[in-house]
GUSE-679715 format. One record per residue (C-alpha): residue number from 1; x, y, z; residue in three letters. Coordinates in pm, 1 decimal. Each point is the difference from the previous one (the first is absolute). Example, Ala and Ser with C-alpha at 12.3 -4.5 7.8 and 13.67 -1.06 7.14 Angstrom:
! residues 2
nr | xx | yy | zz | rest
1 | 1230.0 | -450.0 | 780.0 | Ala
2 | 137.0 | 344.0 | -66.0 | Ser
//
This chain:
! residues 217
nr | xx | yy | zz | rest
1 | -2108.9 | 1865.3 | -628.7 | Met
2 | 25.5 | -307.1 | 185.6 | Ser
3 | -117.9 | -177.3 | -286.8 | Gly
4 | 289.9 | 131.4 | -208.7 | Glu
5 | 225.8 | -90.8 | 263.1 | Val
6 | -136.3 | -373.9 | 46.5 | Asn
7 | 31.7 | -5.9 | -382.3 | Gly
8 | 319.1 | 133.5 | -105.7 | Arg
9 | 266.2 | -285.3 | 147.1 | Leu
10 | -199.8 | -276.7 | -259.1 | Pro
11 | -50.5 | 299.4 | -219.7 | Gly
12 | 433.8 | 11.8 | -25.6 | Leu
13 | -10.1 | -400.5 | 35.4 | Val
14 | -194.4 | -27.1 | -294.0 | Leu
15 | 198.1 | 237.1 | -221.6 | Ile
16 | 324.9 | -132.6 | 108.1 | Gly
17 | -129.0 | -346.2 | -49.2 | Ala
18 | -107.0 | 45.8 | -330.8 | Ala
19 | 335.6 | 130.0 | -125.7 | Gly
20 | 237.0 | -225.9 | 163.0 | Ala
21 | -209.7 | -316.9 | -117.7 | Thr
22 | 60.3 | 182.3 | -351.4 | Ile
23 | 326.5 | -2.4 | 66.8 | Val
24 | 3.1 | -336.3 | 105.8 | Gly
25 | -152.1 | -159.3 | -282.7 | Met
26 | 251.8 | 187.6 | -247.3 | Leu
27 | 283.5 | -165.1 | 180.1 | His
28 | -147.9 | -328.5 | 73.4 | His
29 | 314.2 | -274.2 | -32.3 | Pro
30 | -72.3 | -322.2 | -211.6 | Thr
31 | 179.8 | -290.5 | -18.7 | Gly
32 | 79.9 | -165.0 | -342.9 | His
33 | 187.6 | -261.3 | -201.2 | Gly
34 | -31.3 | -262.7 | -233.5 | Ser
35 | 9.1 | -312.7 | 220.4 | Thr
36 | -72.6 | -40.4 | 353.2 | Gly
37 | 387.6 | 73.6 | 100.3 | Glu
38 | -7.5 | 330.9 | -155.9 | Glu
39 | -355.6 | 103.6 | 115.2 | Leu
40 | 133.3 | -133.7 | 373.6 | Ala
41 | 321.9 | 210.0 | -31.8 | Glu
42 | -179.8 | 334.6 | -118.3 | Ser
43 | -266.8 | -22.0 | 304.6 | Leu
44 | 304.4 | -62.2 | 255.4 | Val
45 | 202.9 | 256.8 | -149.2 | Tyr
46 | -322.9 | 229.6 | 64.7 | Ala
47 | -90.2 | -152.6 | 298.8 | Gly
48 | 87.1 | 314.6 | 204.8 | Pro
49 | -200.6 | 236.4 | -196.5 | Met
50 | -257.9 | -212.5 | -55.3 | Leu
51 | -86.7 | -38.5 | 414.6 | Arg
52 | 34.5 | 411.8 | -1.9 | Leu
53 | -281.5 | 49.5 | -288.7 | Val
54 | -216.1 | -225.8 | 138.0 | His
55 | 18.0 | 39.0 | 340.2 | Gly
56 | -53.8 | 402.4 | -58.9 | Ala
57 | -328.6 | -128.3 | -242.5 | Met
58 | -100.8 | -185.6 | 284.2 | Ile
59 | 13.4 | 268.6 | 233.3 | Ala
60 | -138.0 | 254.4 | -268.0 | Leu
61 | -311.6 | -227.2 | -70.3 | Leu
62 | -49.1 | 42.2 | 398.4 | Leu
63 | 57.6 | 387.4 | -38.1 | Ala
64 | -261.9 | 19.7 | -315.9 | Met
65 | -235.1 | -239.8 | 224.2 | Thr
66 | -8.3 | 270.5 | 312.0 | Tyr
67 | -43.2 | 342.2 | -213.0 | Gly
68 | -299.8 | -182.9 | -169.1 | Val
69 | -177.8 | -152.3 | 316.7 | Thr
70 | 76.1 | 333.6 | 178.4 | Ala
71 | -194.1 | 163.3 | -292.4 | His
72 | -281.1 | -251.6 | 1.6 | Ala
73 | -47.1 | 62.7 | 370.6 | Asn
74 | 5.8 | 393.9 | -9.1 | Arg
75 | -270.3 | -50.4 | -338.0 | Arg
76 | -192.1 | -240.7 | 263.5 | Gly
77 | -12.4 | -367.8 | -9.0 | Leu
78 | -386.0 | -17.3 | 15.3 | Asp
79 | 23.8 | 72.1 | -346.5 | Lys
80 | -56.6 | -298.2 | -234.3 | Pro
81 | 199.5 | 78.0 | -273.5 | Leu
82 | 279.7 | 154.4 | 264.8 | Val
83 | -14.6 | -360.7 | 172.4 | Leu
84 | -22.9 | -180.8 | -296.1 | Leu
85 | 296.3 | 168.2 | -189.9 | Gly
86 | 252.2 | -12.7 | 360.2 | Leu
87 | -89.2 | -377.2 | 40.8 | Val
88 | 94.8 | -93.8 | -388.0 | Thr
89 | 304.1 | 231.3 | -0.6 | Phe
90 | 138.0 | -133.8 | 335.9 | Ile
91 | -57.8 | -356.8 | -132.7 | Ala
92 | 204.4 | 101.2 | -372.6 | Gly
93 | 293.7 | 116.0 | 268.0 | Ile
94 | -47.4 | -333.8 | 201.9 | Phe
95 | 16.9 | -209.9 | -305.1 | Val
96 | 306.3 | 209.4 | -155.0 | Met
97 | 190.7 | -37.8 | 283.3 | Leu
98 | 132.9 | -328.8 | -31.5 | Pro
99 | 104.7 | 71.9 | -354.6 | Ala
100 | 312.3 | 160.1 | 112.4 | Pro
101 | 64.9 | -217.0 | 322.3 | Leu
102 | 59.7 | -238.1 | -250.2 | Leu
103 | 181.8 | 182.5 | -250.2 | Asp
104 | 197.9 | 172.0 | 220.3 | Gly
105 | 115.4 | -263.7 | 229.9 | Phe
106 | -131.6 | -293.5 | -15.1 | Val
107 | 107.4 | -84.8 | -403.7 | Phe
108 | 305.9 | 161.8 | 43.5 | Ala
109 | 87.3 | -200.2 | 333.5 | Asp
110 | -74.2 | -306.3 | -221.5 | Phe
111 | 229.9 | 77.4 | -274.6 | Ala
112 | 244.4 | 60.3 | 234.9 | Ala
113 | -41.3 | -388.8 | 122.3 | Gln
114 | -7.8 | -96.6 | -336.4 | Ala
115 | 335.9 | 125.3 | -56.6 | Gln
116 | 115.4 | -229.4 | 284.3 | Arg
117 | -193.0 | -347.1 | -80.2 | Ser
118 | -40.8 | -192.8 | -317.1 | Ala
119 | -328.7 | -100.6 | 115.4 | Asp
120 | -144.4 | 346.1 | 40.7 | Ala
121 | 153.3 | 108.4 | -348.4 | Met
122 | -147.2 | -305.8 | -186.1 | Ala
123 | -386.2 | 142.1 | 143.4 | Ala
124 | 112.1 | 370.3 | -57.8 | Phe
125 | -162.4 | 50.7 | -353.8 | Pro
126 | -335.7 | -174.8 | 97.0 | Ala
127 | -0.4 | 172.5 | 336.4 | Val
128 | 112.6 | 335.8 | -169.3 | Ser
129 | -290.5 | -33.0 | -261.3 | Leu
130 | -293.8 | -53.7 | 295.8 | Phe
131 | 169.2 | 284.6 | 171.7 | Ala
132 | -66.6 | 227.8 | -305.0 | Met
133 | -359.5 | -133.5 | -16.9 | Asp
134 | -108.5 | 49.0 | 359.2 | Leu
135 | 172.8 | 356.3 | -18.9 | Leu
136 | -213.6 | 56.0 | -272.5 | Leu
137 | -322.5 | -122.4 | 149.4 | Ala
138 | 13.7 | 209.2 | 295.6 | Phe
139 | 137.3 | 314.3 | -212.3 | Ala
140 | -322.5 | -40.0 | -226.1 | Lys
141 | -209.8 | -78.8 | 314.2 | Ala
142 | 108.5 | 274.6 | 212.9 | Ser
143 | -3.5 | 256.9 | -304.6 | Ser
144 | -349.0 | -96.5 | -58.9 | Val
145 | -72.3 | 29.9 | 310.2 | Leu
146 | 173.3 | 388.6 | 93.6 | Ile
147 | -195.5 | 124.3 | -306.0 | Ser
148 | -298.7 | -111.0 | 122.5 | Ser
149 | 49.9 | 178.5 | 321.7 | Gly
150 | 111.7 | 269.0 | -150.1 | Ile
151 | -321.8 | 59.5 | -275.9 | Ala
152 | -235.2 | -73.4 | 267.0 | Leu
153 | 171.6 | 244.8 | 258.9 | Leu
154 | 10.2 | 228.5 | -310.8 | Ser
155 | -393.0 | -65.1 | -47.7 | Val
156 | -101.5 | 98.1 | 300.7 | Gly
157 | 200.3 | 346.4 | -34.1 | Met
158 | -161.7 | 82.6 | -316.5 | Met
159 | -308.9 | 64.5 | 172.0 | His
160 | 214.2 | 301.7 | 215.0 | Glu
161 | 73.8 | 354.6 | -98.8 | Arg
162 | 284.7 | 196.5 | -187.8 | Gly
163 | 338.5 | -195.6 | 30.5 | Ala
164 | -162.8 | -287.2 | 158.7 | Ala
165 | -189.4 | -64.0 | -275.3 | Arg
166 | 259.0 | 0.3 | -231.9 | Trp
167 | 270.8 | -178.6 | 170.0 | Leu
168 | -314.7 | -284.4 | 0.8 | Gly
169 | 12.2 | 39.5 | -381.6 | Ile
170 | 374.8 | -49.1 | -45.7 | Val
171 | 25.8 | -294.5 | 246.7 | Gly
172 | -285.0 | -184.3 | -219.6 | Val
173 | 129.9 | 72.4 | -348.9 | Ile
174 | 406.1 | -107.8 | 146.2 | Thr
175 | -132.4 | -332.7 | 188.3 | Ala
176 | -276.8 | -99.3 | -142.8 | Leu
177 | 125.9 | -85.9 | -341.6 | Pro
178 | 298.4 | -176.1 | 110.1 | Gly
179 | -177.6 | -246.8 | 190.9 | Gly
180 | -217.0 | -68.4 | -309.3 | Ile
181 | 313.3 | -82.8 | -193.8 | Ala
182 | 167.5 | -205.4 | 249.5 | Ile
183 | -348.2 | -193.8 | -14.8 | Leu
184 | -69.7 | -34.8 | -369.6 | Ala
185 | 391.3 | -82.5 | -51.2 | Gly
186 | 94.0 | 339.3 | -162.8 | His
187 | 226.5 | 99.1 | 230.4 | Leu
188 | 324.2 | -211.3 | 83.2 | Gln
189 | 146.7 | 23.9 | 363.8 | Leu
190 | 344.5 | 13.3 | -120.9 | Asp
191 | 239.7 | 283.4 | 181.8 | Arg
192 | -129.0 | 265.5 | -291.1 | Gln
193 | -361.2 | -114.3 | 45.6 | Gly
194 | 5.6 | 6.1 | 403.6 | Met
195 | 184.4 | 329.7 | -36.9 | Thr
196 | -294.1 | 122.4 | -212.1 | Leu
197 | -252.7 | -93.4 | 295.8 | Met
198 | 249.1 | 147.2 | 249.0 | Val
199 | -3.4 | 360.0 | -175.5 | Val
200 | -396.2 | -17.0 | -44.0 | Cys
201 | -34.5 | -62.0 | 366.8 | Trp
202 | 239.7 | 279.2 | 77.8 | Ser
203 | -183.4 | 247.7 | -133.7 | Val
204 | -278.7 | -65.1 | 184.1 | Trp
205 | 240.0 | -50.4 | 329.4 | Phe
206 | 134.8 | 336.5 | -56.9 | Val
207 | -343.5 | 166.8 | -79.2 | Gly
208 | -147.3 | -111.6 | 327.5 | Leu
209 | 353.5 | 61.2 | 198.5 | Gly
210 | -45.6 | 362.6 | -90.4 | Val
211 | -395.6 | 5.8 | 73.0 | Gln
212 | 133.7 | -163.7 | 359.4 | Met
213 | 206.5 | 301.1 | 58.4 | Ile
214 | -268.4 | 252.2 | -60.4 | Arg
215 | -241.0 | -155.3 | 223.8 | Gly
216 | -233.9 | -60.2 | -312.0 | Lys
217 | 17.8 | -430.1 | -27.1 | Ala
//
């Protein structure tokens, strides 16, 4: 009974975070414009929503870390695959954290400064390109790490019985191909590509959350 109680809260958190992250990705605001002035104006206009969505994303990433860490702790950190999977997953989360921080707060604030300063506006297009490259690098590295962490945790679950084994199979199938596709250059992490990755991860998060609520994971 204590296992069910201890697993219920992180299980619920995982399920809620997975669903909320998908909603956030589907409503992710973006800047647009053919010139630096138009891009800056669109970012300033979308600033409040950018801060709201990306602030929520940071909280949701930490919520997922809490849920997965609780699961790994319940399974036993003395198991090599569990420990390696958890460390890899957490590494991916922390590599991803700078992306919503930059995209939702730093870059939007710089767009506002560019509207008030001719010198800042002159540098804005180049800074925009650099920021996009930086965000893409964070997204690629973090997505590969998170996918690998889920796959490692799932491989360990495949040695168990019942629903846990099937959840392990689902985790490997949904997480590993995406990470490989990113490394091979076959999956572009634009809004659609990142949403696809989040949906694939969320299948495992929801399944894991249900198992934790049942006291089975």
